[in-house]
Phi, psi and omega in degrees: 000119178290131181244356177246154179296149175299320181275068179232163183304314184291320180289321176299323178296316178300314179297320180298317178296313179297322179296318180299324185257004182064038183265198179230157171232128178259125182260122180245101178222157184255005182228148180261022183273006181247032182301318180297319178298318180297316179297319179298312182293320180295325178286319182294327183236075188293342179273355179271131171272114182268114183253122181269110178301138178057021181055041175058079180311139182093344178277145176271166174303326178294321176299316182294315178300320177302311179299315183296324181285342181269326185221128181282353185253024177250135183224159177244135173254126191259047175270168176055043183248342190255192184302324181301318179276350179074019184267301176056034178279316182267318176219154184236180174301340179272350178124192183289131178293137185304319181295324177289321177302316181300315182288325178294315179294323179289334183228062189293343180267004188249000183242149177221140173288144173221170181242313182053064179279058180257187163054044180090002180255014184304325181270007185249025182303314180300320179294319179296319178294317179300316178300315180299319181291312189274330186252348180241292187297324182298343182261005183251154174299150184309315181296326180286323178306309183298320179294309184291321184293322182202327187299319180296317180295317179301315181290307188285331178266002179052055182278351175251000000 
């Protein structure tokens, strides 16, 4: 849980370093009440890829679409979303929620699958991957599946 404002000296320094090198900063916060702060930082540091851990818990699909339409350098990482983590905000045992499917399909280059095998889930990596495949990716068009499953992460994290 982030306890300092994004627009603070230490966070600005991290963003400045990432901006200089064309890197990324991953924001891990549990509340969606900082949309304006995220937009300010993304605008101030346009070479930084701002990755929202867990796709910004508390944010709605509409909030995420709003961020994406305002700044091209904001992305969502979709870990800790399914039944194993008990969150079920983006997908449930029944599959991908329709509103989330709509925003993912509308912005297919902005999402990445993640696992987050923390917090007592260290031995459940296979289960987390199965959930992502069966409850998230299976509900997306084929071209979007490839992007969300790995292509976006490879490109944005410069894994090649």
